[in-house]
N, C-alpha and C positions, 0 to 999 in steps of 0.2 A: 318489609312485611306489611301488607294492607290490614286495616281494621274492618270491622263489620259495617256494611252499609245500612244495617238496620238501626243503627244508633240515632237517637233523636236529641240527645243531650250529652254534653261532654264537660267534665270537671276533673281535670287531671290532678291526681294526688302526688305529693312529694314522696310518698311512702312506697318505694319500689327499688329494685336493683336493675341498673341499666343492662340490657341485653339478657340473653339466656345461655346456659351451657349445654342445652339439649334442644333439639327441634320439638315443636309442639306435636304431641301425639296422644293427648288425653284431655278430658274435660272434667272439671270438678264443680258441680252445682252446690251452692250453700243456701242456707236460709238466714234471713236477717234477724229472726226472732222478734219480729215486729212488723207492723204494716206501715212502712214509710215510703215516701216517694223517691224517685231517682234523684231529685234535687237534694232532698234531705240526706240521702246516702252519700252524695258528693260532699256535703258539709261534714259528715261524720269522718270521711277519709281525708279531709283537707288538713287538719292539724298534724304536724310532725310528731307531736306527743302521742298521737293515737297509735302509730307504728302498725297500721293495718290498712289494707286496700284490697281491691279485686280488679280484674280486667273489666268486667261488666256488672251491671245491676239491672234488675227488672222490677218495675212497680206493679202494684195490683191492677193498674189500668192497662198493663201490657207494654208501656213505653220502656225503651231500653236506654240506659246510660252507660258511658264509658269513663273509667277512672284511671286505668293504666293501659297504655297501648300494648297490643299483643306482642310486639317485639321485645318488651321488657317483662321481667319476672315480678309479679305482684307479691304482696305479703298477705296471704290469705289463709293458707292451710297449716301454718306452723311447721312446714316441712320444705326445706330448700329443694330436696329431691323431687317432691311432687310439683311444687310451684314453678320450677324451671321447665317442666314438661307440659303443664296443664294450662288451659285457659280457664280461669275461675269466674264463676257467675253467682252473685248474690241475688236471692229472690225474696221479695216482700211476701209476708205470709199473714194469714188471718189468725184469730185468737186460738184456734184449734191446731195451728201449725200448717193448715192446708193452703194451697195456692188458688187464687181465683182462676176461672177458665181463661181469662185474658192473659194472666201471667203465665199460665201453663202453655198456652199456644205460642207465646213469644219465646218461652224457654225452648220448646221444640224447634221453632224456626231458627233461633240463634244457634242451637247445636248443629242443625243441618248446615247452616252457613259456615260455621267454624270448621266442620268436617270437610266441606267442599274446598274451602280456601287453603286448608292445610293438608290436603290429600289423605285424610283419614277415611278409609273405605267404609268402615262401620263402627258403631259403638258396641263394645263388648263388656257387659257387666258380669263380673265373676263372683262378687261378694268379697273380694279382697283386691289388693293393689296390683295383682297380676293382669287385671283388665285395664281398659282405658277410660272407664267411667268410675271415678273414685270419690270417696267421701272424706270430709274434713276430720271426722271423729276417728278415722284410722290412724291419724298422725298426731293428734293432740287430744288432751282430756277435755272434751266438749260434747254436747248433745247434737251439734250441727251435723247434718242438715235436718235434724228433728225427726220424730217418729213417722209423721205423715209422709214427708218427702223421701225418707229412707226407703219406705215401702213402694215408692213409685219408680225406682231406678230401672227395674226390668221393663216397665211400661214405657219409660222414657227412651230406653235403647230401642225397643220395638217400634215405636212411632217414628223415631228419627231414621232408623234403618229402612223402614217401609218407604219413606220419601226418597232416601238416597238410592235405593235399588230401583224405584220407579222412575227416577230421573236419568238412569243410565241409558245411553242411546242403544237402540235395538239394531241388530244387523239389518242391512238393507234387504228387503224381500226381492225375490226375482220378479221382474216386471211381467205382467200378464198382457199378452199381445192385444187382446180385444177389450181391455178395461177402459182405455182412453176413448175420448170422443166428446160430443156435445151433450150436456146434461141440463135439464130444466129444473129449477127450484120449485118444489111442491108445497113448501111451508111458508108462513108469513115472513119470518126472518130466519136466516141460516147464517150462523157465525163462521168467519174465516179466522184461522189461528196460525201462529208462526211455527208450530210444531204439531205433529199428529197426536194430540192428547188434549183432554179437557184442562190440563194444566198449562197449555199453551196460551200465550197472550192473544187477546182479540185484536185483529188488525183490519178487519173489513167485514162486510156482510152482504148476502144476496137476499133479494126480496122475491116473493112468489111470482113465478112467470119469467124471471130473469134466467139467462143462459150462461153457463160456465163451461169452458173447454178444459177437461182433465187430460193428463198424460196417462201412460199405461201403468204407472206406479200406483200401488195401494198397500195398505197395511191394516191390521186390526189392533185397537187399543181402547181401553175403558168401555168395552162392550159395543163399539161401533166400528164400521169399516170407514177408513179415511182415504180420500183421494187427494191428488196434488195437482197444482198448476203453478206457473211462473207469473208473478205479477207484471202487468204491462209497464207500469211506471217505475216500480221499485226494482224489478229484475230479480226479486227474491222468491224463493219457494214458499208457497202458501198451501195450507191444508184445510180440508173441509170434510165434515162427516157426511157420507153418502146415505147411511142408514144403519139400522141395528145389525150387529154381527150375528146373523142367523144362518149363514152359509148359502143363502139364496136370495133372489130378488123378492121384495115384499111390497104389498100395495101401499103401505104407509112409509116407504122410503122417502128420505128428504129430497133426494135428487133422482130423477128418472132419465135414463139415457134416451135421447131422441133417435128414432129409427132403429 
């Protein structure tokens, strides 16, 4: 079972149970009840006398640490039932219990990554453990995850699910016979991406006056019409925004078809 590639620091704790008796199908965010770094959290979980750990931790600077590999059950929630099923995440918090924007962004990104790798289609917060976004305080006499983070669970599920649903591949559209052809770049710099979305990775660019030959495929995403071509050197499909998705050719389109 792979671990998150978002991890920038690893300090494996001896406090865990080898393996799990259930597949991972839930996530349990915790708060540290203090503003500590991911290195300090690693030291907290290092002694066997502590008898506590988590899979991951996030500092206020947004960096992510790993303390128990996902293949193993951490000792986090005071519940064998929950910890065998959940990936647990400790989050550093400020004095009022809130997370910094950097910590919150990393929490969302880590939850998305966990869901993708463990085939969790969406996070479902129900307010009890019938959902797959659970709280420590449901299983043990504790305040964790604290009043502030407890109120953010619906928001967390919503933000994670928006990214998960947005990343799902869309059905291939029917090619338009007359869409393809030679197009001239009309803007200073026009980015080329590895998928038809603003979330795609930048792989190349066209400069004003340069010519690109698109095929007949096109789609709409993120408010733009995207065309496609095959890279000469890579042989891979590349995507480029032709213009705003207004349903017609506009004077300010990024690419204008020649002829």
